[in-house]
N, C-alpha and C positions, 0 to 999 in steps of 0.2 A: 850371170849378168842380168838375166830376166828377173831373178829374185831381188837384186839390188835396186833395179828400176822400179819394181813393184813397191818396195819399201819406201823409196823416195816419193813416189806418187801418193802413197798412203799418208806420208807425213805432210806433204803439201796440201792434200785434201783436208786433213784434220786442222792444219793451221788456218786455212781459209774459212773453215766452219767456225773455228774459235773467234777469228776476227769479225765475222759477220754477227756472231752472238754479242761480241763486245760493242759493236756499233749500234746494234739494236737496243742493248741495255743503256748505252749513253743517250740514245734518242729518247727512250722512255723516261729517263731521269730528267732530261732537259724539259720534256713536256710537263712532268710533275712539279718541277721547280717553279716557284712564283715568279711571274714576269714583272718587270718594272712598270709601275702605274703611270698612265698618261695623265696630264692635268685634267681635272674635272671641268666640264663646261660650267661657266659661271654666269648667272644673270646679272644685269646692270643693277647694282644696289640690291641684290638678293630678292628680286621681285617675284620669285617663285613662292614666297610666303609673306605673311603680314609683317611689316616693319613699322616701328615707331621712332620718330626723330623729335627730340625736345631741344629747343633753342632759346634758353633764357639769356637775357642780356639787358643792355641799357642803350638808350638813344640820346645822343647829345644834340638837341634840337632847339630851334627858336621859332617864334611865331612872328609873322608879318602880315599886314593887311588892314582892313577897315571893319568897323562895327556900326550897328544901328540898334539901339534899344527902344522898345515900344513906349509911346507916350500915353498917358491916361486922358489927356485933353487933346482936342483938335489943334492943328497948327503945323508949322514947318518942323520936319524931323530929319535933318540931314545926317549923312554918314560922318563918323569921326575916325580919324586915322589912329591906329594903334601907337604910332610914334608920339602923338600928342599925349598919350597916357603912359609913355615910357615902357610900353609892353613889347617893343621890338628892339630893345637895347642889347640883347645878348641871348646866348643859348644856355640850356640847363639839362642836366642828366634826368632822364625819366625812365621808369621801368618799361621794358619792351620785350616781347617774347612771341614764340611761334611753336606750334605743334603740328607735325605732319604724320599722317597714317597712310600707308600705301600697300597695295598688292596688285601686281599685274598692271593693267592699263589704268586703273582707277586710284586716285588719292584724294584725301580730305585734309583740309588745313584749317586751323584756328589761329588767329594772330590778334594781338592787342597791345595797347599802351594807355597810360594816363599821364597827361601833361598839365601842369598848373603853374601859375605865376601870380604873385601879389606884388604890386608896384605902387609907389607914390610919384607924383609928378607936379611940377609947377604949371598951373592951369593956363590955357590959352583961350581967349574969348570965343565962346560958342556954347554948344549944348550937347549932351549925350542922353537921349531919351528925355525924361523929366528933369534931369539934373542940369541946371544952368551954371555955366562956368565963366568967370571973368579972369582977365589977365592977372597972374600972380596968385590965384587961389591954390590952396593945398588940396590936391585931388588924389584919392586912393582908388585903385581898381584891382579886381580879382578875376582871373579867367582860368577855367579848367575845361579841358577837352579830353573825354574818355572815348576810346575807340575799340571796336571789336569787329574782326573780319571773319566771315564764314565762307569757305571756298570748296568747290568740287572741281577736280581736274581730270582730264582724260588724255592719255598719251596717244598721239596719232602718227608720230615718227620717232624712232625707226619702227619698221614693221616687226611683227612677232618673229618672223623667220630670221631677222638680222640681229637679234639681241643676244644670241649665245656667242660667247668668245672663249677660246681655250685659255684658261688661266688668267693672269693679269694682262689687261689690255692697256695700250698707251693712252687711248682716249675713248670715252663712251659719251654719246650725245643723246639728248632727249628734248622733245618739244611738246608741250602740253597746251591744250585749250582749257580755259578756266571760266567758270561762272560762279557768282556768289552774291552775298549780301553784306553791306557795310552798315554798321550802326554807330552813330556819333552822338554822344551826349555832350551838349555845350552849356556850361553854367557860367554866367557873367554877372558882375556887379560893379557899379561905379558909385563913388561916394565923394561928396564935396565936404571936406573937413573944416572949411573956413567958417568961423562963427558968423551967424546972420545970413547964411545962404538960404534962398527961398525954398529950394527943394534939396534935401540932403542926399537921398539915395534912390537909385533905380536898378533893377535887376531882371534877369530872364534865365529860364532853364528850359532848354529845348532838346528833344530827341529826334534825330533824322535817320531814316532807314533808306538806303540807296542800293538798288541792284547794280551789279558790275559784271563786265566781261573782260577777258584779256588773254594774254599768252605768257607762258613761262618757258624759258630755254635754259638748259643745264648742260655743262660739259665737265666730265670727271677725268682726271689724268692719273694713271697708275694706281687707281683705287685709293688715293690719298688726298689729292688736291681737286677742288671743284669750284666752278664759277657759275652763278645763277643770275639771271636777269628776268624780272617780271614787270610787265606793263599792264595796267588796268585802267579802264574808264567806265563811268557809269553816270546815271542821272535819273531823277524822278521829277520831270518838269511840269507837273500839273498838281492841282489840288491846293489845299491851304498851306501845305509845306512843300517847298521846292529845294532840290539839292542837285549839285553837280560835283563829281569827284574825278580827279586824275591822280594816278599813283605810279611812281617809278621806284623799283627796288633792285639794287645790284649789290651782290656780295660774293665774297670768297671764303672758302673753308679749307682748313688743313687738318686732316685726321692722322696723327702719328701712329695711333692704334685703331683697331677696327671700330670700337664703340665710343670713342671720345675724340673731340677735336675742338678747335677754336675758330671763331668767325669774325670777319670785319666787313663792313659794307656801308652803303649810303642810301638814304631814303629821302625822296621828295614827294610830299603829299600836298596836292592842290585841292581847294574846295570852295564852293559858293553855296551857303546855306541861307534860306530865308523862309519866313512864315508871317502870316497876317498881311494886312493891307493898310495903305495910307499911313497916318500918323502912328498907328498901332503895329507897324511892321517891325519885325526883328530880322537882322541880317548880320552874317559874318562871312567875309570874303578874304581869302588869303592863302597862306601855305605854312607848313611845318617842314623844315629841311635840316639835314645834318647827318653826321656819321653815327653808326651804331656798331656795337661789338658785343661778344658774348661767347658762350661755350656751346658745344654740340654733344648731345648724348643720344646714341642710336643703338637700337637692338631689335 
């Protein structure tokens, strides 16, 4: 009996040792096997490296306001409404685009457009600069406004520690402070085509440079949809040239793939440009407003 018990004990002991070795082996294999990867922490719009975003498009906009062209002789020189020149009768497509470069808290932007319109109108008694107009005269006018915006932005919310999110986030927000310079080149000409008019033509070509400040807010949903709103104001109210600018830009973007998307928005640009004094003064006061659309290329 003692021998039988000894054999049973030996068998149990060997079985326990074998089971322990099996468990240890399984544990070693489990540690050696690759573990499932957790989602990588992702920066909002990949701001851990330099990114470039190109936004070529078109702006469907129209001009409204008043103009004053300089006179060569002394005398009254009132403003003339663009309506009287048939220059506020509709909107036109004009090239419009923006480039954004970003890394971390800092970003840089360049934006621009060129708008132009040539119109004829039935004259209303008055004058535009040196051009005298009588009721029924055949009047031709040409206006071109070219614009370039240079901006520097700094992100002050959210804080650095709050920008990492695991994987795809429902919403990412950003608020930037902005400062920059606006350059507007305004080229205008008015011509009385009626035979026998005392003065046939008057024109002006002026360049205005205006410092601006503002805010830009952005919200991105699920890394595909985003909404941007930018407000900017600026002015240079002294010297021979004076300018005041107010700008509202709101747009939405859909990116079905990471590096390509489409964009739709609205822009309202208000301005008051003037130069010179007295009868030799030039002035354009008004706004350009309308819808814009285009594509987004980002890498």
